[in-house]
N, C-alpha and C positions, 0 to 999 in steps of 0.2 A: 279629936274625933273628926273622921273624914266626912265631907259633905257630899251629897249625891248631886251629880251634874244635872242642871236644869234641862228639861225637854226642849228640843228645838222645834220651832214652828216650821211649816212647809217651806216658806221662803228662805229661812236661815239654813234649813237642811239642804235645799237645792244649792245655795251658795257654797256650803261646806263640801258637797259632793263634787261640784265643778272645780273647787279649789284642789280637791284630792286628785282628780283626773288631770288637772293641769300640772300637778306635781309629778305625775307619772311620766310626763314628757321630759325626761331627764336630759340634761345637757352635759356632754362629756367633752372635756378639753384635752388637747394633746399638742404636740410639737409646735414650738414657736408661738404659743398663745392662740393658735387656730382653734376655733370651736367646732364641735362635731356637727353643728348645723351647717357649717361651711364645707364639710368633708363630703366629697362625692364618692359614692359607692362604686365598687367594681368587683370583678370576678375574685372569688376566694374570701371576700368579706363574709363574716358571720353575724347575723342579726338576731336580737332577742325581741320578740314581739308579744305584746299583750293587748287584747281588745276588750273594751267594756262599752256598754250603751246605757245612757240615762233615759229611762222610760218616763216621759213627762206625765202621761195619763195615770200611771200606777204610782209614780213617785218613788220608783225603785231603780236599782242598778243591776243590769244583766251582764254577767261575765261570760264572754264568748271563749270559753276554754278550748273548744275544738280548733280554734284558729290560733290561739296563743302557743308559743314555743320558740325554739331556735331554728334558724334557717340559714343555709349557706347560699351565696350567690353563685349560680352555676356558670358553665362556660358560655352560655347564651346570654348572660347578663340578667337572668331572671331568678326569682324565687318561686317556689311552688307551694301555695297555701291550701289547706283543706277548705272545701266549700267554695273558695274564691278561684282557685286555679293558678295559672302562671301569671306573675306580675312583673313587668320590666322594672328594674331598679338601677341598672348600671348608669352612672353619670348623675344620679339624683342624690339629694340629701336625705337624711332620716326624716326630716319634717315633711318633705315632699312625698316620701313613701307612706308616712302616716296618713297624710291627707288622701292619697290614692286608695289606701285600704278602706278608710271610712266611706269614701264616695262609692267604691266598688260594692261594699256590703249593703249600703243603703239602696243602691240601684237593684242589686240582685234579689234582695229579700223584701223590698218595698217597705222599708222601715220609715216610720214617721220622724224619729230622731236620728241625727247623724252619729254613728258610733265613733268612739275615740280610740285611736290606736297608739300605744306607747311603743316606739321603735328606737332601740338603742343598739350600739355596736357591742356585740359580745366578744368579737375577735376580729382584729384587722387582718388584711391580707399580708403575706409574709414579705420580707426583704431578702435580697440575694447578695452574697458576698463572693467576689472572685479575685484572683491574683495572688499577691504575696502574703497569704494568711495560712495558718496551720491547717485549717479545715474549711475550705470553700464550700458553699452550698446554700441551702434555703433555711431561713431562721424566722421565728415569729416576731412580729412587730409589737413594740410596747410604746406607750405614750412617752413623749420627751426623749425619744431615742436620738442619739447623735452618731456621727460617723465613728467616733472612738468606741462608743458602747457597742455598735454593730460589729466592729472589728474584734472586740473582746469576745463576742459570741462565737466568732470563728476561731477562737484559740489564740488570738493575737497575731502579731507578725510572724511570718515563717522563720523558724529557728532551724535552719539546715546545718548539717555537719558536712560541709563541702569537701573537706580533706579526705575523710573516710569514704564518702560516696564516690568521689572522683577516683580514688585508688581502687575501690571495689569495681567500679565500671571498667577501669583500665584492665584489671586482672581478668575480669570476665571476658572482655573483648579479646584480650591476648590469648586466653585459653581457647576460645572459640576459633581464633585464627590458626592456632597450632593444630587443632583437630582438622580444620578445613585444608590446611596445607598438606597434612599427611594423606588425607583423602584425595586431594588433587594429584599428588605424586603417584598414588596407587592407580588412579584412573589414567594418568599419562602413560604409565608403563603398560597398562592393559591395552590402551589404544595402539601403542607400538607393537604389541604382540599380535593384535588382530590384523593390523596392516601387514605384518610379516606372514601371517597365515593366508591372507587374501592373495599376497604376491607369491605364495608357495615357497617362502624362504625358511631356512632352518635356524636363523639367528635373528636376534632382536636388536634393533638400533636404539641406543639410549637417547631419549629425547634431550634436546639442548637445554631445556629448563631444569634438568636433573643432573647436569654435569658436576655441580658442586654440592649436590644434596647428599648428606651423610648416609641416608637409607637407600640410595639408588641401587647399590650393588645387591642388597638383599631383595629388593622388589624385582629387579631384573632376573635374578636367579629363580625366584618363585614363579614368575611368568614364563621363564624359559622351560622350567620343569612341566608347567601346564601345557606349553606349546608342544613339547615332545610327546607328552601323554596323549593329547588330542590327535596329533599327527599319527601316532601309532594306532590309536583306535580306528581312525578312518582307514588307514592302510589295511588293517586286519579285516575290516568289513569289505573293502574292495577286493582283497585277496580271496576272501570266502566266496564272493560272487564270481570271481574269475575261475576259481577251482570248480565251482558248480557248472559254469559254462563249459569248461574243458571236459569235465566228466560227461556232460550231456552230449557234447560233440563226439566224444569217443563212442558213446552209446549209439549215436546215429550212424557213425561209420561202421560199427559192428553190425548194426541192423541192415545196412546197405549190403555188406558182404553176405549176410544170411539171406537176404532177398535174392542175390545173384545165384547162390547155391540152390535155393528152393526153385528159382525160375528154371535153371538147367534140368533139375529133376523133373519138373513139370513138363518140360519139352520132351524129355526121354519117354515119359509115361504117355504123352500124347502120340509120339511116334509108334510106341508099342500098340497103342489103341488102333491106329490106322492099319498096322500090319495084322492085328487080331481081327479087324473087320473083314479083311480079305480072306483070311484063313477060315473064318467062320462061315463065309459064303460057300467055300469049297468043302465045308464039312470036316476040316482038319483041326478045328479048335473048339473046345467045350465052352458053352455059354458062361459057365462059372468063372473060367479064366478071364473072360472079357469083363465080367461084372467086377472082378477084383481089381482090374486095371482102372476101371471107371471110378471105383471107390478111392483108389490111391490118388487119382487126379483131383478128385473133390477135396481130399484132405490137404493136398499140397496147395490148392487155391485158397482154402480157409487159413492155412498157415501164413501164406503170403499176405492175406488181408489183415491178419493180426499183427504181422511185422510192420506193415504200412501204418496201421493205427498207432502202434507203439512209437514208431519213428516220428509220426506227426506230433504226438504228445511231447516227445523229447525236444523237437524243434520249437514247439510253443514254450516249453520251459526255458529254452535258450533265449528266446525273445524276451520272456519275462525277466530273466536274470539280467539281460542287457538293459531293460527298462529300469529295473531296480538300481542298477549301477548308475544310470543317468540321474534318476531321482535322488539317489544318495548324494551325488556331487552337487546337484541343484539345491537340495535342502541344506547341505553344508554351506554352500556359498550364501544362500539367503539368510541362514542363521548368523553367519559372520557379519553380513551387511547390517542386519537388525541390531546385533550386539554393538557394532561400531557406532551406529546411529544413537543408541541408548547411551553409550559412553560419552559421545560428543554432547548430548543433552545434559548429562550429569555434570560434565566439565563446565558447561555454561552456567548451570545452577551454582556450582561450587564457586565459580569466578564471581558471581553476583554476591553471594554470601560473604566471600572473603573480602570483597571490596567494601561491603557494609561493615564488617568487623574492623577493618583498617580505618574506616571513616570514624567509627566509634572510638577507636584508640586515639586518633588524631584529635577528636573532639574532647576526649578526656584530658589529653595533654593541654589543649587550648584552654579548657575550663580551669585547669590547674594554674596556668599562667594568669588567666583572668581573675581567679580568686586571689592570687598574690597581689595583682594590681588593685583589686577591690579593697583588700586590707590596707594597701599602701595609700589608697584614696578614701579611706574611711571618713575622713573629715568632710569630703565633698559629696558623700552619699546622702540620699534623702528619700523619703517616702512621699509619693503623690497620690491624692485621692480624687476620684472622679465619680460623680453620681450620674447614672443613666436613668432618666425619668421620662415616662411616656405621657405625652400631653396631646390631646386631640388626635390620637392615633399615630403620633410621630414620636420617636425616641430622641431625646436631646441630652447631650453630655454637658454636665455642669461641674466645673472645678470646685473642689470642696476642701475644707479643713477638718481637723479633728472635732471641732465644736459645731460643725454644720449640722442643722437639723435634718433628719431623715424622715421621709414619708412612706406610708405603706406602698409596697410594690416597687420601691426603688431598687436598683442594682448598684452596689458599691464596688468599684474597681480599685484595687490597691496595687500601685505600681512602684517598682524600685528604680530610682534614677541615680546613676553614678556619674560623677563629674570626671571626665577623662582628661589627663594632662597631654 
């Protein structure tokens, strides 16, 4: 038969509650026997906080659930608590944070009794792995973590397939170089064609770089056909303008002859008018005859004016055709110069890319030799570990072994050392 626990007196009850609250201040141990009380908090640490208050007057425990919860240390090194606000925690231990929370709450709310805060690490800030590992990056820290355990999180040491990778890199670079060489050859022949057009030559000089190129003949033939076609097009346009000018000049000449004829007729009519004026005064000529002569003179003057207007328009068209001819030549020369400049720029770009591809090919060949040498020196190869740890705002490099303990926030560098003969 179970016995009923005896009731506790106020003093025993107080001792029991205080013992419970003291037990809430849990101590977490990790790497190398270091206690959580000695661990200094920093950015990305996550804390689990619970706050209670023993109310002496009432003999009861108040649970401040509004403040309790999990909080991450922000970039400013603070945590933000409800009712309390921002609380600096970077560089402090969990015990110091616990004391700060209790004091802050007692001051803010005028509490008679000092609240007790349980502050424990819910999650440590991560560690970082770089270098010769399969998957470098950021990983969560766990207690008792060593360098070897951290490397295992990154997938272990890098397991490259250098033979296939080097061959693949070489093939890719070789293919890129072949494409670039073909493009360079095409641009070289284009530049030769443009220079021939600028010099008004009918033949293309093969560039020295293409004397031994197998595709040089085909490229030159293609550009030569384009040269002939463009030259023919320009000549046809110039001939059309020349024909227009010739036609207009013939029209002007015809109008000049017509003007001479009309002028002679006008002179004759004017002479008849002078004679008619004398005869009219003597009463020997009818007024109708004089009027007819005056009308004839007016018509001839109007015809001369029309001829002059037409001739002036034809001369303007001749000038315009001449200007069009000049503009056509200037535009053609400007287009050739611009195209040559663009071709030179493209050649420069191709040269840079081709140099890069050839460098990659050389590097691939070098890596192939290095890989053979590495295999030959396998016995002398080794892995070196370095821990980069920040202390007092300064990063310090610490040589490490596989069993070296890792702390939160550490950067583990994995390096490959090869003994060369």
